[in-house]
C-alpha angles and dihedrals in degrees: 000000000000115000132194117290093254097047100082096046089049090050095048088050087057095049091048089052092062112108091232144344114297135199091269097040129063129177124206135176106211135353128317121203115278086248089057093048089052093051090048089051088057094041097046094044094048090045093050089053092049093050091042096245121150092215142017128202144210114197122193119199097047126109110234116236099018092041088219116165107244103155128235138244089210115117115176094196094065097046114107132185111200089332091311121121111250094237094053091044091053095047091051092058098045121100119223097020110259134206111238135144140187119232124192112211139174118220126171088355091301127117112241134178122213122195108200114199129189117230118256115272126202095336134039112260118249130199113201089346096306127106118219133196138188115244106186103316093330130099113230138171108265094225089064090064105050093173090055091047092054092045088053094050090049089050093049090049087055094063109194115252093250090061097049117106117262095179135352144176089057128150117231095258089051090053091052094045093054097044124056093232095170085062091052094055091041094053092044089050091237128142114253107254121230111245139018100268097059089043094054089042090060092047090050095051088061090047093243089124136009134203113239126217092259093057094254124111139243125205118219123220087249092062093044098046090053105031110020111132083213122011089201087070086070098059111225091023090070089075089061094062113126113265126198124183129184118205132201105235129350103306137058096253095100120037127179119229108293118240117229124241100174095152128088122285097257089064096033100055103074095041088049092055090044090053094051089052089052092049096050126084120220129247117235111231122190113218130185093291110353142048119233139177121241125184115269090238127027116261093229092053091053093047095049097045092050093044090052093049093054096043105038100039117122101254092192091071104099126224096012136095139166118311130197118194124185119198126177091257104030146015120226125197114192131185135176117264135039117266119272090230135040106290089228092055100051093110098057105026115101113254122276120182116205087198108041098181095047090050096046091051093045089050092054089053091052092245090119141006107216091218098110092245096116096097093044089058091047093051094042096048092051090050089052092058091039091239122155114277116273118250126225117188140155110240117191096315097330137089119231127191118193131194117194130216118248112288127169119249091249090062097050119105121234093259090051095051092047094048090051093051090046093053093043089054089049094051092048092046097054086048090057091249131122125232116239142155092280094052093049092049089054092045094056098029094246115163118241092246088063097053090132087072091058090048091054091049091052091047090049091053093042092055091046086059098238095111135031137198113265093213114015089195095062119114114256097257088048098052117134126188137207130183115280092251095051 
């Protein structure tokens, strides 16, 4: 499936940033034999399934070890095996048939080739009758590792929620009636094909739907969650529709009429953000000469928190979906499932997507980046407006992120001040900077003449154990701080 022009270079940049090859990523300089490529297709696909990745990648033109971009002379479009094109030859020898595609890309002025491979689904992938797997950075026959083979089968038996069937035995018109297919082509930046068959072929290439042996069609949960015209048409998925509630006051006693977002997440996302903007009053900020209104909460923070709730929810939790609640003094975004990492380490921990396929598709639609920078943006944007620090906390099997309305430092409670200093130190640390008196003054808008207040804030956070001195021997005026875990 064709993606936007900037998608592939962005993906390559993420792969190059990996500290080393993984089971689902392999780097090569120049061409392997077609036989080797076929075996890698099997190995990467099976390993991606074992490691719960939606895709795996083989990248030519990169030096293994250093990940330096060196370019490649390999051109898959020119490879012939007995007069047969490479891609066709490979597909013929794969069992079961597997979605894969070669992409030619230019990065740093060098030609690269990226082979994108779907994870195995239902059965391990064979090439010429043999199943392969990645052991570390090596390609091995799966039968030589019986424990891994058993684990792979257990993983394939536990099909991810996205690949389970939402509806089946459907005719082509019924599929297109249930799914907002024009929205799919619009979000992907693709022209709308003429006719049912090419439309369904495009949806099937992204594993949103699948042709059944009978000639009918099935819709996967992934397709319904993202592109359903009405999630309620898919039974239990109706309970996973996005909900937004606006309250009068700071409690849940008096709610305004609740807007409906019955459609899939791909269509609901933008209207939901627009609704939040319409709900929120502005804050008046006095500049050097003029007054101006700014939103109560930063747009980037709203978008990131909403995207995270949709993408990282635990889809296995029945009867529950993402919930956005706006109070007069705060905004709460709650999604089913506890975070996969410590909530206090969300800013620095490498990204982990609970729902790989949803995350990958939403990334292609520019809803999220899958780079683990969402929390960074939320914290940084709140600091820019000198808002209280956001709060991230697990609550009885759910994850809740809270943004707080503007409040002067003098009205912040000790826990709020400590939290603000902690997230400030985290943000500075991941950007290779230390926290000091000057940075804290800037964070809270404290004038230089009142630097003693910044020192008290740092001491308060240090005593709470959330930050520590980088150099305990430094003179008081030269003290620098890092998060306690750094």
